[in-house]
ZAMARGU-4260 file (C-alpha; in steps of 0.2 Angstrom, whole numbers, plus 5000, padded with zeros to 4 digits):
<rodrens>
0) 5468/5742/5450 | 5476/5728/5444 | 5469/5712/5442 | 5483/5703/5454 | 5480/5717/5469
5) 5460/5712/5466 | 5465/5693/5468 | 5476/5696/5482 | 5470/5693/5498 | 5467/5704/5515
10) 5477/5695/5525 | 5493/5694/5514 | 5501/5709/5519 | 5497/5709/5536 | 5508/5711/5550
15) 5502/5710/5568 | 5514/5722/5578 | 5507/5719/5593 | 5510/5700/5594 | 5525/5701/5604
20) 5535/5684/5602 | 5523/5676/5593 | 5523/5684/5576 | 5524/5665/5570 | 5508/5663/5575
25) 5499/5677/5567 | 5509/5675/5552 | 5494/5673/5540 | 5504/5671/5523 | 5516/5659/5530
30) 5499/5649/5537 | 5493/5650/5518 | 5508/5645/5512 | 5511/5632/5523 | 5493/5624/5520
35) 5495/5622/5501 | 5512/5616/5501 | 5508/5602/5512 | 5491/5600/5504 | 5498/5599/5486
40) 5511/5587/5493 | 5500/5575/5499 | 5489/5579/5484 | 5498/5578/5469 | 5514/5570/5472
45) 5505/5552/5474 | 5494/5556/5459 | 5512/5562/5448 | 5524/5547/5454 | 5508/5534/5449
50) 5507/5541/5434 | 5525/5541/5431 | 5528/5522/5435 | 5511/5516/5425 | 5520/5527/5411
55) 5535/5518/5415 | 5527/5500/5416 | 5514/5502/5401 | 5530/5510/5391 | 5541/5492/5394
60) 5523/5480/5392 | 5520/5489/5374 | 5538/5490/5368 | 5536/5470/5372 | 5521/5466/5362
65) 5529/5476/5348 | 5543/5466/5348 | 5535/5450/5352 | 5524/5456/5335 | 5538/5459/5325
70) 5545/5442/5329 | 5531/5435/5323 | 5529/5441/5310 | 5548/5439/5304 | 5548/5422/5307
75) 5530/5419/5297 | 5538/5428/5282 | 5554/5417/5283 | 5542/5402/5283 | 5532/5408/5269
80) 5546/5413/5257 | 5557/5401/5262 | 5541/5387/5256 | 5541/5399/5240 | 5558/5394/5234
85) 5558/5377/5239 | 5543/5372/5230 | 5550/5381/5215 | 5567/5369/5218 | 5555/5353/5221
90) 5545/5358/5205 | 5562/5359/5195 | 5567/5343/5203 | 5552/5333/5197 | 5552/5339/5179
95) 5570/5332/5177 | 5564/5315/5187 | 5548/5313/5176 | 5555/5319/5159 | 5570/5308/5150
100) 5585/5319/5142 | 5579/5317/5128 | 5562/5325/5131 | 5569/5337/5138 | 5580/5342/5123
105) 5563/5346/5112 | 5560/5363/5112 | 5540/5360/5110 | 5539/5348/5125 | 5550/5359/5135
110) 5537/5372/5128 | 5523/5360/5136 | 5533/5358/5152 | 5538/5378/5155 | 5517/5382/5152
115) 5512/5370/5164 | 5524/5376/5178 | 5516/5394/5173 | 5499/5389/5177 | 5504/5376/5190
120) 5515/5389/5202 | 5519/5404/5191 | 5530/5415/5193 | 5541/5405/5181 | 5548/5417/5165
125) 5558/5404/5153 | 5565/5386/5156 | 5583/5379/5149 | 5593/5366/5149 | 5611/5366/5149
130) 5624/5351/5145 | 5638/5350/5157 | 5651/5359/5144 | 5640/5374/5150 | 5629/5375/5132
135) 5612/5379/5134 | 5605/5367/5121 | 5586/5368/5124 | 5576/5384/5128 | 5559/5390/5130
140) 5554/5409/5134 | 5553/5425/5128 | 5571/5427/5124 | 5584/5422/5112 | 5594/5413/5124
145) 5597/5397/5113 | 5617/5389/5111 | 5621/5401/5127 | 5635/5396/5137 | 5635/5395/5154
150) 5653/5387/5159 | 5662/5402/5164 | 5646/5409/5173 | 5650/5408/5194 | 5633/5400/5196
155) 5635/5389/5184 | 5649/5382/5196 | 5640/5384/5213 | 5627/5371/5205 | 5641/5361/5199
160) 5647/5360/5218 | 5627/5361/5229 | 5617/5352/5214 | 5604/5369/5216 | 5606/5385/5214
165) 5595/5402/5218 | 5604/5417/5212 | 5601/5436/5216 | 5591/5446/5208 | 5601/5450/5191
170) 5599/5457/5176 | 5608/5445/5165 | 5605/5443/5146 | 5587/5446/5148 | 5591/5462/5154
175) 5578/5466/5164 | 5579/5459/5184 | 5575/5441/5189 | 5580/5426/5199 | 5589/5411/5192
180) 5586/5393/5199 | 5593/5378/5195 | 5595/5359/5200 | 5607/5348/5195 | 5600/5329/5187
185) 5614/5314/5186 | 5613/5302/5171 | 5617/5283/5175 | 5632/5286/5165 | 5639/5299/5178
190) 5637/5314/5165 | 5625/5330/5170 | 5613/5342/5165 | 5607/5357/5172 | 5589/5360/5172
195) 5588/5380/5174 | 5571/5394/5175 | 5570/5413/5177 | 5559/5417/5191 | 5547/5432/5188
200) 5553/5445/5204 | 5535/5453/5203 | 5530/5436/5210 | 5541/5437/5224 | 5535/5454/5226
205) 5517/5451/5227 | 5520/5435/5238 | 5529/5448/5250 | 5515/5463/5251 | 5503/5447/5255
210) 5513/5450/5273 | 5504/5465/5284 | 5516/5478/5289 | 5505/5485/5300 | 5504/5501/5288
215) 5517/5506/5297 | 5534/5500/5288 | 5544/5489/5275 | 5544/5472/5271 | 5560/5468/5257
220) 5573/5456/5256 | 5592/5461/5251 | 5607/5451/5249 | 5622/5448/5260 | 5630/5464/5252
225) 5615/5474/5257 | 5607/5475/5237 | 5589/5476/5238 | 5582/5463/5229 | 5565/5468/5231
230) 5560/5488/5229 | 5555/5497/5246 | 5545/5512/5249 | 5560/5520/5262 | 5577/5512/5256
235) 5576/5513/5235 | 5573/5504/5221 | 5578/5485/5216 | 5597/5482/5213 | 5601/5498/5222
240) 5612/5499/5241 | 5600/5499/5256 | 5605/5515/5267 | 5605/5503/5284 | 5620/5494/5287
245) 5617/5474/5285 | 5612/5465/5300 | 5626/5454/5308 | 5622/5432/5303 | 5609/5424/5315
250) 5604/5408/5313 | 5587/5411/5322 | 5575/5427/5318 | 5581/5442/5328 | 5572/5459/5332
255) 5581/5473/5336 | 5581/5492/5338 | 5593/5504/5329 | 5594/5521/5322 | 5596/5530/5303
260) 5610/5541/5302 | 5595/5556/5304 | 5595/5550/5320 | 5580/5543/5318 | 5573/5525/5328
265) 5567/5510/5321 | 5562/5492/5327 | 5571/5479/5314 | 5566/5460/5312 | 5577/5451/5302
270) 5583/5434/5296 | 5594/5425/5285 | 5584/5413/5275 | 5593/5396/5273 | 5600/5390/5257
275) 5600/5406/5248 | 5607/5422/5247 | 5594/5432/5254 | 5591/5439/5270 | 5572/5446/5275
280) 5571/5463/5282 | 5554/5473/5289 | 5557/5489/5297 | 5545/5499/5305 | 5548/5517/5313
285) 5546/5515/5333 | 5537/5530/5335 | 5524/5525/5321 | 5521/5508/5332 | 5522/5518/5348
290) 5509/5531/5341 | 5492/5525/5347 | 5500/5522/5363 | 5505/5540/5363 | 5491/5548/5357
295) 5482/5539/5373 | 5495/5544/5384 | 5495/5563/5375 | 5476/5562/5380 | 5482/5555/5400
300) 5494/5569/5403 | 5481/5584/5395 | 5467/5577/5408 | 5480/5573/5422 | 5484/5593/5418
305) 5466/5599/5417 | 5467/5587/5434 | 5479/5596/5443 | 5475/5613/5439 | 5456/5611/5446
310) 5465/5604/5461 | 5476/5617/5463 | 5462/5630/5460 | 5450/5622/5474 | 5466/5619/5487
315) 5471/5638/5484 | 5454/5644/5485 | 5448/5632/5502 | 5465/5636/5510 | 5461/5655/5504
320) 5445/5655/5512 | 5449/5645/5527 | 5466/5657/5530 | 5455/5672/5528 | 5441/5665/5541
325) 5455/5663/5554 | 5459/5682/5549 | 5444/5689/5549 | 5439/5679/5566 | 5458/5686/5574
330) 5454/5703/5567 | 5434/5703/5575 | 5446/5694/5592 | 5458/5711/5592 | 5445/5723/5588
335) 5432/5715/5604 | 5449/5719/5617 | 5453/5734/5609 | 5434/5740/5610 | 5434/5732/5629
340) 5449/5741/5631 | 5442/5757/5625 | 5427/5752/5633 | 5438/5751/5651 | 5447/5767/5645
345) 5430/5778/5644 | 5425/5769/5661 | 5443/5776/5669 | 5441/5792/5660 | 5423/5793/5668
350) 5427/5788/5685 | 5443/5800/5685 | 5431/5815/5678 | 5417/5810/5693 | 5431/5813/5705
355) 5440/5827/5700 | 5423/5836/5695 | 5419/5833/5711 | 5433/5840/5718 | 5435/5854/5708
360) 5416/5859/5713 | 5422/5859/5733 | 5433/5874/5734 | 5423/5881/5717 | 5409/5881/5728
365) 5418/5890/5743 | 5426/5904/5729 | 5410/5907/5723 | 5401/5910/5738 | 5416/5920/5745
370) 5417/5929/5729 | 5398/5933/5731 | 5400/5938/5746 | 5415/5951/5743 | 5402/5958/5728
375) 5388/5961/5742 | 5400/5968/5754 | 5405/5979/5740 | 5389/5985/5736 | 5382/5988/5752
380) 5399/6001/5753 | 5398/6016/5739 | 5416/6019/5741 | 5418/6001/5732 | 5405/6002/5720
385) 5411/6017/5712 | 5426/6007/5709 | 5421/5998/5691 | 5437/5990/5690 | 5436/5980/5708
390) 5418/5976/5704 | 5422/5969/5685 | 5436/5959/5694 | 5426/5952/5703 | 5412/5949/5690
395) 5427/5941/5680 | 5427/5928/5695 | 5410/5926/5693 | 5408/5922/5678 | 5424/5910/5677
400) 5417/5900/5691 | 5403/5898/5684 | 5412/5891/5666 | 5421/5878/5677 | 5405/5873/5685
405) 5398/5871/5668 | 5412/5861/5662 | 5410/5851/5678 | 5394/5846/5676 | 5398/5840/5658
410) 5412/5829/5665 | 5399/5821/5678 | 5384/5819/5662 | 5397/5812/5655 | 5403/5800/5669
415) 5388/5796/5676 | 5382/5785/5659 | 5397/5774/5657 | 5389/5759/5662 | 5378/5752/5651
420) 5360/5755/5650 | 5346/5756/5640 | 5336/5774/5644 | 5326/5788/5636 | 5338/5797/5625
425) 5340/5817/5620 | 5353/5814/5605 | 5355/5834/5603 | 5357/5836/5623 | 5372/5819/5620
430) 5380/5829/5604 | 5381/5843/5614 | 5390/5837/5629 | 5401/5827/5616 | 5406/5840/5609
435) 5408/5853/5623 | 5423/5842/5629 | 5430/5841/5613 | 5427/5862/5614 | 5444/5867/5615
440) 5450/5855/5600 | 5440/5863/5588 | 5444/5882/5593 | 5463/5878/5592 | 5460/5867/5574
445) 5449/5884/5567 | 5435/5872/5565 | 5417/5879/5566 | 5403/5866/5571 | 5386/5870/5569
450) 5371/5858/5576 | 5354/5856/5568 | 5340/5846/5577 | 5323/5844/5568 | 5312/5852/5579
455) 5297/5835/5581 | 5314/5824/5586 | 5307/5810/5599 | 5318/5804/5611 | 5326/5787/5608
460) 5328/5773/5618 | 5347/5767/5617 | 5364/5765/5626 | 5369/5782/5631 | 5389/5777/5632
465) 5387/5767/5613 | 5379/5784/5608 | 5395/5795/5618 | 5408/5783/5611 | 5402/5784/5592
470) 5400/5802/5593 | 5417/5804/5601 | 5423/5792/5586 | 5417/5804/5572 | 5420/5820/5579
475) 5439/5814/5581 | 5438/5808/5562 | 5431/5823/5556 | 5442/5835/5567 | 5456/5825/5560
480) 5452/5829/5542 | 5449/5846/5547 | 5464/5849/5554 | 5467/5864/5543 | 5451/5873/5549
485) 5435/5870/5540 | 5415/5868/5543 | 5407/5852/5551 | 5389/5850/5552 | 5378/5837/5562
490) 5360/5836/5559 | 5348/5827/5566 | 5333/5822/5559 | 5316/5811/5559 | 5317/5797/5545
495) 5304/5787/5538 | 5297/5776/5551 | 5303/5772/5569 | 5320/5778/5565 | 5330/5793/5568
500) 5347/5798/5557 | 5363/5808/5564 | 5373/5814/5549 | 5391/5822/5550 | 5395/5831/5534
505) 5412/5840/5533 | 5420/5852/5519 | 5436/5845/5516 | 5450/5834/5510 | 5435/5816/5507
510) 5440/5801/5506 | 5449/5793/5488 | 5436/5777/5480 | 5447/5765/5482 | 5448/5767/5501
515) 5431/5771/5503 | 5427/5750/5503 | 5440/5748/5515 | 5436/5759/5529 | 5427/5750/5540
520) 5441/5736/5538 | 5451/5731/5554 | 5468/5740/5556 | 5466/5748/5540 | 5470/5768/5541
525) 5472/5784/5528 | 5484/5791/5541 | 5498/5778/5541 | 5504/5768/5555 | 5512/5780/5564
530) 5495/5789/5566 | 5479/5782/5566 | 5478/5762/5573 | 5465/5760/5560 | 5451/5754/5574
535) 5440/5769/5575 | 5429/5765/5564 | 5427/5748/5565 | 5423/5748/5582 | 5411/5763/5578
540) 5405/5751/5566 | 5400/5738/5580 | 5392/5748/5593 | 5380/5754/5577 | 5375/5738/5575
545) 5376/5731/5593 | 5361/5744/5593 | 5351/5740/5582 | 5357/5754/5570 | 5365/5756/5554
550) 5379/5767/5546 | 5384/5773/5529 | 5396/5784/5521 | 5398/5796/5504 | 5411/5804/5502
555) 5420/5815/5485 | 5437/5818/5485 | 5443/5835/5488 | 5427/5841/5490 | 5422/5834/5509
560) 5413/5816/5518 | 5399/5813/5526 | 5393/5799/5539 | 5373/5794/5540 | 5370/5783/5557
565) 5354/5778/5555 | 5344/5772/5575 | 5328/5765/5578 | 5316/5773/5591 | 5318/5759/5603
570) 5330/5747/5604 | 5322/5726/5599 | 5322/5713/5614 | 5335/5704/5603 | 5345/5716/5602
575) 5344/5722/5619 | 5349/5703/5625 | 5364/5704/5612 | 5370/5721/5620 | 5367/5713/5637
580) 5377/5699/5632 | 5391/5710/5625 | 5392/5718/5640 | 5394/5705/5654 | 5406/5698/5642
585) 5416/5715/5643 | 5415/5716/5661 | 5420/5697/5658 | 5437/5703/5652 | 5439/5719/5660
590) 5438/5709/5676 | 5451/5699/5669 | 5462/5713/5663 | 5460/5718/5682 | 5463/5705/5692
595) 5474/5696/5683 | 5487/5708/5676 | 5504/5703/5668 | 5496/5684/5670 | 5496/5673/5654
600) 5481/5673/5645 | 5470/5681/5629 | 5484/5692/5621 | 5481/5708/5616 | 5483/5711/5598
</rodrens>
């Protein structure tokens, strides 16, 4: 048997064929489905809705916080970089103001000033004094750049117009990446000279590395052409073209969301550094920034799934349990009504049998009397005595009358005990009476019945009508199993303690193992819906329980089946009270059925 069949409740395939126009009231599968759907909807829909709403608002709040943190980081980095550059410009301007042109043209003096700048500010690589004609007259530094002419260089033209200058990262004559800064100093006679210095970009990089990018992004500088001025682990080396597009100009710091060509979402913070050709860029992956929240969200989702699973299991279990209880209660109600109906039928049959027996007994008595008189008359006259054929016909009439008398006597014995009454009972005798009623059926089916009653079996105190119905149901079941002929053994023996057992054993087809555990379930039948009602054994089980007994069955498919009924010698008072209560209930129901025919009331299942 598959797992699904084991888990499927008994009410799942139930169909109440006697419900009439009220079938929907007994559609237990539909009741179960509605109970599950409504309970699931009431419990899970609000939970899911609250989760989605919380997800939306939490995500928006976290994204807003990320943008705000990015904006603060960009602004702080901008101020630091601007201060760094302005500080170097101010240092050069101070050197020009603090020293005369003659002092600056002294190589030793210029080298001393460079050394002081390195110690005081750091980042200075060399220092040069450029005359108005573009010649670098004095130079202090590691390279041989003295007497180099910058007149045709673009930066020289810019410093001539703006008095200050900051270059992009260039290789220049040094062939190493560096920044050039310069200030123009005008002399009293109207001439001027330019004080120029090269800054090490390593110092620049160290400055940027001081800013915390959360360990999740890059902080770098580009020029307005998108060329990297500082190295980036993700977007390339110095003087390489950045893969991202250059952001639009803005006076303020901006934070935007963008995508890479591969479709990766990025949070981009940038600002145009004033008085410089630089754009400060801070780039972080949105997925990395949302990582902690997504992990927490994943934990919450798993918790939600686990909670929903537990809730679903509980809902399914509780709904199945409750509907199963309703189904069992309904089956017991139907079985009780059928049992009452069966008792009423037995009572009607008993009354009919009693009336028929009395009506038959009167003419039988007359026939018996007349036949006996004829035989006496024939006996007195020798002429008829010698006629063997005639005497045989008279004896046949007397034999048939005697047989009919035994049958009517059995009917009267069956009818006298229809009413509920606890009395001493001879089990062998009551079994014989029931078999007498079914004797003709057994002959037609070629069934051989044997009864074995232990000699020391005492009379028991019980309800004869219950026992008759129990034995009648078991015999009918046995006859159905032995429809093609066979042997039925009925054994009555004394059990340990104050008990007696009655065993019905047949030698035919037996019951399959998968059906054996269900034979006492209401409406379960191995004969099919068109042949059996499935109420015989459940009613039998209930009757045995009412009189304080027990019933068990053992069967081997293809070999035979036996039922063992264990009965107490004396019924307990509690069992007697319960039996009297059931009798009163049946009487009340039977009166309702008798006096209220066709009225609305308890429906038959």
